N, C-alpha and C positions, 0 to 999 in steps of 0.2 A: 837419380836427382832427388834432392831433399824436398820435403813437402812443407808448404807455407801454412802456418797455423793461424795467421791473422785472417779476419774477414777480408775477402778479396772479390774483385769484380773485373769483368772484361767488357769493353765496349767496342762496337764496330761503327765506323762512320757511314753506315747505311741503315735503313729503317728495319732491317730484318736480315736473317742469314739462314741458308739451307745447310744443315749439318751433314757431315759424312761420318761413317762408322769409325769407332775406335774400340779398342779392347775394353772389356768390362773393368772399370777401375776398382781397386780394392777400397774397402771402407776407410774413410779418413775422419778424423775429429777436427772440427774447426770451431769458429766462434758461434756457429749455428748449423743446424742440420735439417734436411727435409724429413718428413715423417713417413713418406711412402716409398715406392719402389725407385731406387736410385738409378735403375737402368735407363730411365728417360734421358739421362745426360749423354747416353751414347749417340743421340741424334745431334749433339752439339759438336762444333768443329774442333779439329786439332789445329792449334795455332803455332806460329814459329816466331822466334826472336833471332834474327840473323840465321845462322845455321843450326840453332838449337830448337828442337821440337818441344813444345809445351802442351800438356794435356790438362785442360780445366776439368777437375775431378769433383764429383759429389756436389754439384752446384745446388744451392738451396732455393734458388729462384731466379727469374729473369725479369729485367725491367727494360722497357722500350720507350724511347723518347722520340716522338714524331716531329716532323718539320714544323708543325703548328704548336709545338710545346706540350702536346698531350702526353700523359704518362700512364702506361698500363703495366700491370704486373702479372706474371704467371708463376706459380709455385709448383714444387714437385707434386705429382699426383698422389692422392691418398690410397689409391689401389692400382695394382699393376694392370696395364692395358692387355687386351687379348694378344696382341703382337707388339712387344715393346720396341721392335725395330721398324714398325710401320711408320711411313712418313706422316707428318702432321704439323699443324701450326700450334705451338704451345700457347700462343696468345689468342687462339680461336675463341675462347670463352672469357677472356680477360676483360676487366672493366677499368675505365679510367679512374685514377685516384689522385688526391692531392699529395704534394711532396711530404707534408707532415704525417701522412698515413703510411709512408713506405715501411717504416720500422715494424709497425703492427702487421701490415700485410705480408711481410716477409718473415715474420717471427724472429726478428733480430733482438738480441739483448739490449737493454738500455746502455747508453754511453755513460761511463763513470769518469768524471773529470779527473785528470791527474792532480794530485794534491800539490799545493805550493808550500814552500817552507819559509818561515820567518828567519831562518838561520843560514840559509845558503841557497845557491843555484847551481845548475849543471853547467860547467864550462868545458870539462874534458874528462875522458874516461879515467876513473881512478885517481883524480887529482885530490891532493890532501885537503880535507875539510869540506869536500863537495858532497852533494846529496845524490850523486849519480847512481841510478838504479842498476841492478845487475843486467837488465835487458839492454844490450848495446843500442837497440833502436831508440831508446829514450835519449841517449846522448846525441845520436844523429838528428832526431827531431828537435833537440834543443837548439840546433843551429837555426831553426825556424821559430824558436820559442817566443811566445808572448813575453814581454818584459814583466818581471814580477812586480808586485806593488812596491813602490818606492816613495820615501819621503822627499819633499822638495817641491820647488815650483819652477816651471810647470812639470807635470808628470810626463813620462815617455809618450810619444805619439801612439795612438791606438792602431792596432793591426786589423786587417780586414779578411784574413784567410780563414777558411772553414774546413778544408780537407787537406791532408798532408801525405806526400808520397816519398818513398825511398826506393833506391835501386834494388831490384830483385829479379834474378834471372831464372828462378826455380819454378817447379810446378805450382799450380794454384789449387788449393783444396778448400772445402767448406765455405764457398763464396757465392756471390751474386754476380750475374753477368748483366751488363747494361749495354743495350744496343741503341746508339744514338744516331739520328739522321745527321748527315754532314752539314745541312743547312739549319739545323735546330739552334736555338739560342744557347750560347755557351753558359749563360747565367743559369739556365735550367739544369744543364749538365752538372754544374758546380753544386747546385742545391741538392741534386740527387746523390752525388758522390759524398756530400757531407753527411747524408743520412745512412748510406749503405757501405761506406768504405769503398775500396776498389782495386781492380787490376785492369789496366788499360790495354786494349787491343784495337787495331785499326785495320780497315780494309786497304790492302795494298794491291792494286790491280784486281786480279781474280782470286787472290789469296788473302786470308785473314792473318795479319802479322801482329804480334804482341809487342808492346812497349814494356821493357823490363822495369816497371814501376808498380809497387804495391802500396795502395792507399790505406791510411788509418783513419777511422772515424773519430779518434780521440784528438783533442788539442795537443800540440807538442808540449814537451816537458818545459818547465819554466827556465828562462835564460836571464842572464845579468841585464839589468835595465840600461846599462851604458853601452851595450852591444848594438851596433847598427845592424839592420838587415837589408837585403837587396830586394827591391820590389820592381817587377815589370808590369806596366799597365798597358793593356791592349784596348784601343779605342780608335777614334778618328785619327789620333796620333799615337805613337808608341814611345814610351818613356822607360828608362831604367834609372832607379834612384837608390842610393844607399841612405836609407831613412834614419835620422833626418839629414838631408843634404840637398844639393841642387840637382834636379832631374837632368838626365842626359837624353837628348832626343835620339831616337833610333829610326833610320830612314825607312826600313822595311823589316818584316819578320826574317827575311833571308839574311839580314845583317845582325840579328839579335845575338847569335852565338858568339861572333868575334868581339862584339862590344861588351858582352857579359864577361867573356874570358879576360879581356883587357882590364876590366874593373876589378878582377881578382875574386869574384864571387865563387863560392862552393855550394851555396843554397840560395834559392830564389823563390819569392812569392810571386805567382802568376795571377794577376787580377784582370778580370774581364769586364768590358763595358757593356752597356745595354744593346749595342749592335754587333757585338762579337759573336761569331759563329763557332760551332764545334770544330770545323776544319781549321780555323785560326788557332785554336788551342792545340790541336794535333801538330800543326806546323811549328808552333812555338816550343812545344815540348821536345820535338825532334831536334831543334836548334840547341836547346839547353843541354840535352843528353849528349849531343855531338861534342860539346866542350867539357864533358865530365862533371856536370852539375850533380851533386850527390843527393840532394833532397829538394823537393818542389812542393810549395804550398799553392792551393787553388782557392780563389775567392772572387768576390765581386769588387770592382774598383770603387773606392769611396766616391761620393757624389761631387758636390760643388767644391769640396776641399781637396780633390785629388791632386791639384797642381800647387797646393799651398802648404804642403806638409814639410817643406824643407827648412828654410831659415826661420828660426824661432827666437833668435837672440840667445844670450848666455843662459845656460841651465846649471843648476846645482842639484844633484840627486844623492840620496843616501840609501844604502841597502846592506844586507848581511849584518843586521843588528845582533848583538850578542851580549848577554850578561851571564856570568858564571853563577851556578848554584841557585837559580831562580826558575820558576815555571814560565811558560810562554806568555801567559796572561800578564804577568808582571813586566816582562820585556816589552809587550805591546804598549803598556802605559808609559814606560820610559821613552819608547820610540816616539809616541805622540807628543811627549814633552819637548823633543828636539825639533819637531816640525816647524814651529814658529821661527826658528833660527835660520832657516834656509833662505828666506827672502832677504834678510840683511846680508847674508853671505853672497847672494846673487848681485845685490847692488854694489857691494865691495868688489866683486869679481868684474862687473861691468866697467867700473872705474879703472881697474887694473888692465883690462883689455884695451882701453883707450891708449894706454902707454905701451903695451906689449901685445900686438895682435897675435891671435892663435895661441895665446897662453892657455894652458889647461893641463889636465892630468887627473889621476886617481890617488887619493890620500887615504891613509889609515888614521881614523879619528879615534881618540880615547878621551872620555870625559869621566872625571872622578866626582862622585856625588856623596855628600855628607848625609847623616841620618835626618837632618832637618830639610832635605830637598835642595839645599844650596850647592852650587858647583864649587868644589874646593880646588879644582885644577882641570886644565884641558891641554891636550897636545895633539899635534898632527905631523905626519911625515909622508914623504913620497912626492911632494909637489914643490914648486918654487916658493921662496920665502914670502912673497906677496900673498899667495893663496893660503899659506899656513896662517898668516896673520888674519886673513878674512875668516878662516874656520875657527880659530881659537877665540878671537874676540867675540864672535857671535855665540859660540857654544858656552862661554862663561856667563852669558846673560840668561841662560835657560833656567827654569825652575822645575824641579822634578817632584814626583810624589814623595810625601814624607813617610817616615817609618821604616825606611830602608836601612840596611846595614851600613854603618859608617865605613867610608872608604870604598863603596860600591863602584865598580868600573863598568861603564857602558862603552862598547866599541862598535864601530861601523865603518864600512867603506864609503868614501865621500868623493863624488866625481864632479869635476868642473869641465863643462863642455861649451865651447864657444858658440855652438848653434844647436 
């Protein structure tokens, strides 16, 4: 089996676990490593995913979340014990620490944010003009991606996810194991996983069974601002929403899989409420995996606005700004000059919607700018004539920085969304 090189974690829905012996693992290189004798990991359990046996190798530390929300950490010993196979509690000398101290306690490297681009977003592997990285995980995470900064009013709704998981059925190496009590707060678990990354495993009867999900501490790759994402909110009630849209009530976690599948989701943000427990998250993840959800984001549900993120009225957004033969700083100035035009476009769009409900689409906008900063022409394509008129009329009223090359061309994608 291949070895996972991301930081990984396993968690059991019990407050601890007695390990059984496994063969001594070969050294592996992960995102972090313990500094002492790696043989202590031999006390840790072999886990399974269906019929596939998984061995968590070269763990760099353990985290345990108690039913009361306490968090303790045990790291690899700095010196080999007299008998490395002797039974013992790795948390015996562990001390409670705050979530913010997990990275330092485990020796994890800092999280480096994925850079956003002013010129493009990840939409599909190898698509022309995209900024897709060579790592295919970036493309998969983009399905959960935070919308990139976009001009227009209002901006895309804010996302609440903090940790992101992809399907992964291989061995886990260079990681952290997190043991969480089934009755512990799911919010605490989410906070821990956001700091440590993760590989999820759950107690199944008397066996420890792994969920084939590998968590990444990094935020997902940026995605197009017009793309909706699916959000499941666990709380007193359960809701599924393609944000921004109207929430769909879910009768129970047992019904979550079929409703998510019917909605056509391939990636889902799973957001937990203040009263959600770890066992609820496990049950929801099992439902989502059963209908082949490819990527899962974990986070806390927004507060009072959790049920008000749907209908926002008509939106006009612009992204993928581009100017040939200029540096990015110049492009940002020209982008800012277009921002005041989106509110007039939105008012025009609102009037058009009154005549034609559900009118919308994505246009390619081109604005031609003279050296004096005046617009010498504008054109748009890809949407109905009424929306082309809205875009062109407003764009012609823009005033751009002076001193540019005569005939400069600013292009952008322009989206009209009824909600």
